C-alpha positions in Angstrom: -55.0 0.5 -7.2 -52.0 -1.8 -8.1 -50.5 -2.2 -11.5 -48.9 -5.6 -12.2 -48.0 -4.6 -15.7 -44.3 -5.1 -16.5 -42.3 -2.0 -17.5 -41.4 -3.4 -20.9 -45.1 -3.8 -21.8 -46.1 -0.4 -20.6 -45.6 1.2 -24.0 -47.5 -1.6 -25.8 -50.7 -1.1 -23.8 -52.5 2.1 -22.9 -54.9 2.3 -19.9 -57.8 4.7 -19.5 -56.7 6.9 -16.6 -60.2 6.4 -15.0 -59.4 2.7 -14.7 -61.8 1.5 -17.5 -61.2 -0.8 -20.4 -57.7 -0.6 -22.0 -57.5 1.5 -25.1 -56.6 -0.1 -28.4 -54.1 1.9 -30.5 -55.9 3.9 -33.2 -55.3 3.0 -36.8 -53.7 6.4 -37.4 -51.4 6.0 -34.3 -52.9 8.8 -32.4 -53.4 7.0 -29.1 -51.6 9.9 -27.3 -54.3 12.3 -28.5 -57.1 10.0 -27.2 -55.3 9.8 -23.8 -54.9 13.5 -23.6 -58.6 14.1 -24.3 -59.6 11.7 -21.6 -57.3 13.4 -19.0 -58.6 16.8 -19.8 -62.1 15.4 -19.2 -61.2 14.2 -15.7 -63.5 15.8 -13.1 -63.2 16.4 -9.4 -65.5 13.5 -8.6 -63.2 11.1 -10.4 -60.1 12.0 -8.3 -57.8 9.0 -7.6 -57.3 8.0 -4.0 -53.8 9.5 -4.0 -54.7 13.0 -5.0 -54.3 14.4 -1.5 -50.9 12.7 -1.3 -49.8 14.3 -4.6 -51.1 17.6 -3.4 -48.7 17.5 -0.4 -45.7 16.3 -2.4 -43.0 19.0 -2.6 -42.4 18.2 -6.3 -45.9 19.5 -7.2 -46.4 22.2 -4.6 -46.4 24.9 -7.2 -49.3 23.3 -9.2 -53.0 24.0 -9.1 -55.4 21.3 -8.1 -56.4 20.8 -11.8 -52.7 20.4 -12.7 -52.2 17.9 -9.9 -55.2 15.9 -11.2 -53.6 15.9 -14.6 -50.4 14.5 -13.2 -52.3 12.0 -11.1 -54.2 10.8 -14.2 -50.9 10.0 -15.8 -49.5 8.1 -12.8 -49.8 4.4 -12.0 -49.7 2.8 -8.6 -47.4 -0.2 -7.9 -46.8 -2.3 -4.8 -43.5 -3.9 -3.9 -42.7 -6.6 -1.3 -39.9 -6.3 1.1 -36.5 -7.0 -0.6 -38.0 -6.6 -4.1 -35.7 -4.7 -6.5 -37.5 -1.7 -8.1 -34.8 -1.0 -10.7 -31.1 -1.9 -11.2 -28.1 0.3 -11.7 -27.3 0.5 -15.4 -30.8 -0.4 -16.5 -32.9 1.8 -18.8 -34.5 4.8 -17.1 -38.0 5.3 -18.3 -40.0 6.7 -15.2 -39.7 8.2 -11.8 -41.3 7.1 -8.5 -42.9 8.7 -5.4 -43.2 6.6 -2.2 -46.8 6.6 -0.9 -46.2 4.2 2.0 -43.2 2.2 3.2 -39.5 2.8 2.6 -37.0 2.1 -0.1 -33.2 1.9 0.0 -30.9 3.4 -2.7 -27.7 1.3 -3.2 -24.5 1.8 -5.2 -22.8 -1.4 -6.5 -25.7 -3.4 -4.9 -24.5 -6.8 -6.2 -20.9 -6.3 -5.2 -19.5 -8.0 -2.0 -19.4 -4.6 -0.3 -22.2 -2.3 -1.7 -22.7 1.3 -0.5 -26.0 2.4 0.9 -26.6 5.9 -0.4 -30.0 6.8 1.1 -33.3 5.5 2.6 -36.5 7.2 1.3 -39.9 7.2 3.1 -43.4 8.4 2.4 -43.5 11.6 0.3 -39.9 11.2 -1.1 -39.3 10.7 -4.8 -36.5 8.9 -6.6 -35.4 8.2 -10.2 -36.5 11.7 -11.1 -33.7 12.2 -13.6 -35.5 9.8 -15.9 -37.9 12.7 -16.7 -35.0 14.8 -18.0 -32.4 12.6 -19.6 -32.3 9.1 -21.1 -29.1 7.9 -19.3 -29.0 4.5 -17.5 -29.9 4.3 -13.9 -27.1 5.4 -11.6 -28.1 3.2 -8.6 -30.2 0.3 -7.5 -33.4 0.8 -5.5 -34.8 -2.0 -3.3 -38.0 -2.0 -1.2 -37.0 -2.1 2.5 -40.5 -3.2 3.5 -43.9 -3.6 1.8 -44.1 -0.4 -0.2 -46.7 1.5 -2.3 -45.3 3.6 -5.1 -46.6 6.0 -7.8 -44.7 6.0 -11.1 -44.8 8.5 -13.9 -43.3 7.5 -17.3 -41.1 10.0 -19.1 -43.2 9.9 -22.3 -46.4 10.8 -20.3 -44.5 13.5 -18.5 -43.4 15.1 -21.7 -46.9 15.1 -23.1 -48.1 16.8 -19.9 -45.5 19.6 -20.1 -46.4 20.2 -23.8 -49.9 20.9 -22.5 -49.0 22.7 -19.3 -45.6 24.4 -19.1 -46.3 25.2 -15.4 -46.0 21.5 -14.6 -42.5 21.5 -16.1 -41.5 24.5 -14.1 -42.8 23.0 -10.8 -41.0 19.7 -11.4 -37.8 21.4 -12.4 -38.0 23.5 -9.3 -38.4 20.4 -7.1 -35.5 18.6 -8.8 -33.3 21.7 -8.5 -34.1 21.9 -4.8 -33.3 18.2 -4.4 -30.0 18.6 -6.3 -29.0 21.6 -4.1 -29.8 19.6 -0.9 -27.9 16.6 -2.3 -24.9 18.8 -3.0 -25.0 20.4 0.5 -25.3 17.0 2.1 -22.4 15.8 0.0 -20.3 18.7 1.0 -21.2 18.3 4.7 -20.4 14.6 4.5 -17.1 15.4 2.7 -16.2 17.9 5.5 -17.0 15.2 8.1 -14.9 12.7 6.3 -12.0 15.1 6.0 -12.2 15.9 9.7 -12.1 12.2 10.4 -9.2 11.7 8.1 -7.3 14.5 9.8 -7.9 13.0 13.2 -6.9 9.5 11.9 -3.8 11.0 10.3 -2.8 12.8 13.5 -3.3 9.5 15.4 -1.3 7.6 12.8 1.5 10.2 12.9 1.6 10.0 16.7 1.7 6.2 16.5 4.5 6.4 13.8 6.6 8.7 16.0 6.1 6.4 19.0 7.1 3.4 16.8 10.2 5.2 15.5 11.1 6.1 19.1 10.7 2.5 20.2 12.7 1.2 17.2 15.5 3.8 17.9 15.6 2.7 21.6 15.7 -1.0 20.5 18.5 -0.2 18.0 20.3 1.7 20.6 20.0 -1.2 23.0 21.4 -3.6 20.3 24.2 -1.2 19.5 25.1 -0.8 23.2 25.1 -4.6 23.7 27.2 -5.2 20.6 29.7 -2.4 21.3 30.2 -3.6 24.8 30.6 -7.2 23.7 33.0 -6.5 20.9 35.1 -3.8 22.6 35.5 -5.8 25.8 37.6 -8.5 24.1 40.3 -6.2 22.6 40.3 -4.2 25.8 41.0 -7.3 27.8 43.9 -8.3 25.5 45.3 -4.7 25.8 45.1 -4.8 29.5 46.9 -8.1 29.6 49.6 -6.9 27.2 50.2 -3.7 29.3 50.5 -5.7 32.5 53.1 -7.9 30.8 54.9 -4.9 29.5 55.0 -3.4 33.0 56.6 -6.6 34.3 59.2 -6.8 31.5 60.4 -3.3 31.0 64.0 -4.5 31.0 63.5 -7.1 28.2 63.4 -5.1 25.0 62.7 -8.1 22.8 59.6 -9.2 24.7 58.5 -5.6 25.2 58.5 -5.1 21.4 56.3 -8.2 21.0 53.8 -6.9 23.6 53.7 -3.5 21.8 53.0 -5.2 18.5 50.2 -7.3 20.0 48.7 -4.2 21.6 48.8 -2.3 18.3 46.9 -5.2 16.6 44.1 -4.8 19.2 44.1 -1.0 18.8 43.7 -1.5 15.1 40.8 -3.9 15.8 39.1 -1.3 18.0 39.5 1.3 15.2 38.0 -1.0 12.7 35.0 -1.7 15.0 34.5 2.0 15.6 34.7 2.7 11.8 32.0 0.1 11.2 29.7 1.6 13.7 30.2 5.1 12.3 29.5 4.0 8.7 26.3 2.2 9.8 25.1 5.1 12.0 25.7 7.6 9.1 23.9 5.4 6.6 26.7 6.0 4.1 30.3 5.2 3.3 32.6 8.2 2.7 35.4 7.0 0.5 39.0 8.2 0.7 40.3 7.1 -2.7 44.0 6.3 -3.1 46.4 4.1 -5.2 46.8 0.6 -3.8 47.1 -3.0 -5.0 45.8 -6.4 -4.2 49.1 -7.6 -2.6 49.1 -4.6 -0.3 45.5 -5.3 0.7 46.2 -9.0 1.4 49.3 -8.1 3.4 47.1 -5.8 5.7 44.7 -8.7 6.2 47.5 -11.1 7.1 49.1 -8.7 9.5 45.8 -8.1 11.3 44.4 -11.6 11.5 47.3 -14.0 10.6 48.1 -15.0 14.2 44.4 -15.7 15.0 44.1 -17.8 11.9 47.2 -19.8 12.8 45.8 -20.3 16.3 42.7 -21.8 14.8 44.8 -24.2 12.6 43.7 -22.2 9.5 46.1 -21.9 6.5 46.1 -18.6 4.7 46.7 -18.8 0.9 47.3 -15.7 -1.2 46.7 -16.2 -4.9 47.6 -13.0 -6.6 46.7 -13.1 -10.3 46.3 -9.3 -10.7 48.8 -7.1 -8.9 48.6 -3.8 -10.9 47.9 -0.5 -9.0 44.3 0.3 -8.5 42.4 3.3 -7.1 40.3 2.3 -4.1 39.7 3.3 -0.5 42.4 1.0 0.8 41.4 1.2 4.4 37.8 0.3 3.8 38.5 -2.4 1.3 41.0 -4.0 3.7 38.3 -3.8 6.4 35.9 -5.6 4.1 38.4 -8.3 3.5 39.1 -8.5 7.2 35.4 -9.0 7.9 35.3 -11.9 5.3 38.5 -13.4 6.9 37.0 -13.2 10.4 33.8 -14.9 9.2 35.9 -17.6 7.6 37.8 -18.1 10.8 34.6 -18.5 12.8 33.3 -21.1 10.2 36.6 -23.2 10.6 37.2 -22.8 14.3 36.3 -26.4 15.1 38.5 -28.3 12.7 40.7 -25.7 10.9 40.9 -25.4 7.1 42.1 -23.1 4.4 41.3 -19.5 3.6 42.2 -18.4 0.1 42.4 -14.8 -0.9 42.5 -14.4 -4.6 42.8 -11.4 -7.0 42.2 -11.4 -10.7 40.8 -9.2 -13.5 37.3 -9.9 -15.0 36.8 -7.5 -17.9 36.9 -4.0 -16.6 36.7 -5.1 -13.0 39.1 -6.2 -10.2 37.8 -9.2 -8.4 38.9 -9.9 -4.8 37.8 -13.4 -3.7 37.7 -14.9 -0.3 37.0 -18.7 -0.2 37.0 -20.9 2.9 36.6 -24.7 3.6 34.4 -24.1 6.6 30.9 -25.2 7.7 29.1 -23.3 4.9 25.6 -21.9 5.0 22.2 -23.1 4.1 19.6 -21.1 2.1 17.9 -20.0 5.3 21.0 -18.3 6.5 22.1 -16.9 3.1 18.7 -15.1 2.9 19.7 -12.9 5.9 23.5 -12.4 5.7 23.2 -8.8 4.6 20.7 -7.8 7.3 21.9 -5.7 10.2 22.5 -7.3 13.6 22.2 -10.8 12.0 24.8 -13.4 13.0 24.6 -17.2 12.7 28.1 -18.0 14.0 27.3 -18.1 17.7 30.7 -16.7 18.4 29.8 -13.0 18.9 30.2 -10.2 16.4 28.4 -7.0 15.6 26.1 -8.6 13.1 27.1 -5.8 10.8 30.1 -7.5 9.1 28.5 -8.5 5.8 26.3 -5.4 5.6 29.5 -3.3 5.9 31.2 -5.4 3.2 28.2 -4.8 0.9 28.1 -1.1 1.6 31.8 -0.6 1.0 31.8 -2.4 -2.3 28.6 -0.7 -3.6 30.1 2.7 -2.5 32.9 1.9 -5.1 30.3 1.2 -7.7 30.9 -2.6 -7.4 28.9 -5.6 -6.5 29.1 -8.6 -4.1 28.4 -12.2 -5.1 28.2 -14.9 -2.5 27.9 -18.7 -2.7 27.9 -21.3 0.1 27.1 -24.9 0.7 26.8 -26.7 4.1 29.8 -28.9 4.7 31.7 -27.5 1.7 32.4 -23.9 2.5 31.7 -20.3 1.4 33.0 -18.2 -1.5 32.6 -14.4 -1.6 33.5 -12.3 -4.7 34.0 -8.5 -4.4 34.0 -6.8 -7.8 35.4 -3.3 -8.2 35.4 -1.3 -11.4 38.9 -0.4 -12.5 39.5 3.3 -12.7 42.3 4.9 -14.7 
């Protein structure tokens, strides 16, 4: 027996449970009473085809045969084609269903790109049972997986039944309670399985992370080793040459003094390189604050790199507009200026040029500026200048120079500004807060 009656019209039309002519609503509105009288008159000989099926259903196992017949008299049979939607999540819940034949799927977020399949119900299983208890919207969408026969019981009809027979209410509530308990246990079991899977995935991820860190450390160590060997080799070669010359000219005090001075320059250069690597490896700059001034800082830069600038046909210009004493880590600030001067030297090696070191006050800050007339940098290079191990000069270097400059200035609470244009040159401003 198949009912093609839409859900919305169910309340507007009352069917005789024996399948006879539809009842017309009584003038006094007591159609429910007429229906109840007819159900009570239902005999064993008038059993619907699905009485044995209801008798075996867990939801009604506590009922007598007469009570099962009363329930059956209030049910309607429906047939759904494969893929047909039985009800939609969020829609009005007015009845519950039992699967006679076929299978249905229960979906969450059915119309989303990635819906979740919650369950598949076959013969004897019921769904939408909460419609008998509350009046909340549907919490899921149910779709026929194949051609399916269903029994449905409306909430209004169920409530009339339990007013007549409280045992029906008790049996249905027991069945629903059993289903909720099973659902909770299944949810907990599924949660345990998911937690176990997450723990395994986390362990694998942690292992992969450790391996990646180890690989990155080895890669960094390799880069460090290569850079250290490359940068230390040059001053060591110069020192070796100077020592050999000193050995040959022990009796010439004037030339011996010159070789000693050149050797000290290379030793200072080695110390500066070692300091850069130590600062980078520690991840911080430990300041040793003292009183100094811009002229003293510029003098240190000139003493360290002046000869190399002259050899590259580069003129060093010192423009001191602020010469008052300041509190800075003189050694590290000088190192930052030396890095800028060395970068400028590399940018002007081909055709020479001018390197200008300038100091001035800008509000409450001391600004130390290094400007060159070298090759300049494009936006693609500027985007990477503060990255470790990045060098675009092609003339060697640790690739840490600008990063060290930035770290030193920021350790003082200052800031670095940089501007460059290909074919024009580069200008770097180091801003330090003045301390009393």
